[in-house]
N, C-alpha and C positions, 0 to 999 in steps of 0.2 A: 785299454781303448780300441775298441777294434782293426785293424787293417785297413787303413784304404786306398788303394792299388790311383796313382794322379801322378799324371805327367806332364810335360810344357812339350809343343810341339813346335818343332824352328823354324816358322814365316818367317826365315831373313834368310836362306837355301838358295844359290842363288845360282843351280843346275834341275833339268826336270829327274824327280823322284817318286818313288811309291813305299806309304811305311805302314806297317805294319802299328795300330794301338793299343795294347792292353787285352791284346788273343785271350780268350780262353773268360770273364770277365760272364759273359753273359750265356747260356747256351744258345746253336744261332749266328748270332748276330760277333761279325769282325771289322772292327772303325779301319779308317786306314785319312792316310794325308796325306795327298796327291799337292806333288809341286810342277807346275809345267809351266815352261819360259815359253812368254814374248816367239810366235811362229814355230813352236811344235804343237806335238799333237799324244795325246793318249787314249789309245784305243785300248777299250772293256767288251770284251769277251760278250757273250749272252753263257751260264750256267743256271744252273738248282736254287738261285738263290735272287734275290733285288740287287740292285746301282742302287740305294737313294743316297744324290748325291748332294752336297749347297758347295754355293760358288761362299766362301770364305769373304774370298778379296782378287782385286783385277778381273777385262776384260776377258769376256770365250765365249766360245762359238760350239754348241754344241750338237754331234749331224749324227740320226737316227733315222733308220727306214724312210731313207729317201727328201727330209726335209733337214734343213739348219737355221737352229737357235740358238742369236744371238742376244748375250748382256751383258750389262754397264751394274751391274746391281748388286749386291745380299741377289740366290736366289735358290729356289730349289727344284731339281732334279728330276724324275725319277722315267725309262725309259723302259719301255717290254722288255720285258726277263728272257725273249727268244730270241730278240736281235741283241745285237755288238753297236755300243758306242761312243763316236769319236770326241774327244773332247784337246778343241784346238785353245794354247793361249796367244790372245791376243793384243794382250802386253802377258805383265808376269800373274800368274795364277793361284792360288789355294782353296782348295777344294778337300774338305769332309765326302768318306764312302759312309757309309754303311752298309754290307756287304749283311743283307737279312736274306739264313738256309729258310728255301721251300721245305714247307713241312706233310703231315700228310694231316686231311681238314680245311688247306690254307685252299685249293682248286674252288668248294663249294667258296667259299667264303669269297675267294675274289669271281665268282661267279655269281659273285648279291650282289657284289658290294659295284659292282658295274663300271669298274675305273677305265678312265681310257688314258692308254699315251702315246705320247709320253706327260704322266705329269706337272704341269709348271705350277709354283706359288712361286713370282713377287716378295720377299719377308715385307717389302711394309704394304706390301694391302693382302699381308694374312688376316685374317679373321681374328681380334678383338671380342676378349673373355675375362671372367670375373671368377672368382674362386674363394672360398673364404678363410684359405689364409696367407689374403694377402690384401696390401691396404687401398688403399683407394683411389692412392696416386698411382696405383705401380701397373706398366702395361703388359697385359701376358697374351704373348699370340704364339697360335695354334697353326703350322705353317702346312703338315696331314695331318690332316685330320686322325679320328681313332677310328674310318669304318675303308679306308682308302686301300691299301696297304695291308694285307693280317696283319691280326696282332702286333702291329706297331701303330706308334703318330708319333709329332713333334712335333714340338714348337717351344716362343721362350720366357723368359720373365727379364723387363728392364725395370726399372727404379734406381733412384740417387736420393743419398741417405742423407740423412738419418732415416732410415725405415729395417721393412724387415718378416722376411718370410716368418712367419710359423709353425716352429717342430708338427711334424706328420709322419704320418708312414700308410706304407701303403705294400703290401706283403702279398694282391697282386698284380704288382705291377712294377720289373725292372729296370734301372737309370741311369744311365750316363749322366753324367754332364759338360759340355763345350764351352767352355769360357770365351765369345767375341774380343779379340783388342785390348780394349776399353775398358774392360771388367773392372771392377774389386770390389773385394766381396769376403765377408768367413765364411765358410762353408761347417752350419755343427749335424754333428752326428752324435748321437744318441749324446745332444750338448753338449761334447766335449770344439772346439771351435779350429780346423783346417784353414785355413786362409790362401787364398784363393787370384790368383792374376787374373794378366789375360791368352788366349790359346795358349789353354790347360783345359784336358779330360777328366773327371776323373768318373769315379764307380761309386756308387750310393749306392752303399752292402744291404741283398734285398731281405726289406722288415726294417730298414734301422727307423729311428725314428729322427728323421732332418729340419733342419731348414736354415734357412742364411740372414745375415747379420752386413747390415748395410751402414757405415761410419760414416759421419758429418764429413764428408770433400766424397767420395767413394760413386761411383756408378756401376752398376748391379746390370752388367749386360748376360747374359746367358741361354742356349739350349739347354730344354731338356729333350729326352731320346725314353721314349719306353717303346716299352716290351714285353708280352702281357707271356706270364705261367700258368696262366687261364683265363680264357678268355672271356666269357660272357663275364663271370664279375668285376675283370677289368675293364669291358663296356660300358656296367653300369656303375661304375664311379669314378666315368671319363664323363659318360654322358649327366651323371648328377651335379658333379663337381667341375664342366669347363661352361658354363652359360652365357653365350656370347651379350656384349655387352649394343649390340647393332647400328655401336660410330666406331670410328678411325680418329685414337687424338697422337700426341707426340713428343716429343721432348724439345724443345727449345735449348740454343744454348747454354742457357744457364743449369739449366735442368730443372725449366716449370712447364705446365702438361699444357696444350694449345689442341682445338680443332685443325684438325687437317681440311 
């Protein structure tokens, strides 16, 4: 069995800190875990990269370009890469950041995409989609679509056991999984199971066959975070496999689907 980098993120820390997570797995991508305590502010300076921020828990205020934005729920927030951003904890906050390096050709893609910054997506309102590897009861969300940030997209998968994501590969997409606190499932890498609980980051080896198995009583809820070694092939794959449902559903406390 090949080595699969995985670590648990300590979300119980009660001090301000920023920790690098699994560096070096994906060229140009560096994940961070930021703990920002209530009343504290973390400033991220601009650079030749995007700060892709994902609020996992807590209440937060993002301030950039003279404006402030307050959130009390899961959200993704991407400031203009040319500007700094202040992250103030209104309560104790836990955030995942993906720092994604700018590379040659990204200027042309950014001009094509015309993304307005800050780019904000409330998690619960994210576009839902279907793909052939997941069951009808699975909720798949596209949080940052494939033509927002050059060579990047992320979304999520949520379901309850018994269920599965069929094993598949995508050598044109390099990928992390990050599990929300409530998650429990087995990730299959080349058909070998690796148990994944909440608050864990896993690198999915490029080109591997991978899927997910969810047993009775388990709640699967994780982010997929995609990077494109081959931009054209990646866009073709995502365009073909992420078919918008045009509706929003959610799970109730019993694990049953209901319309929003």
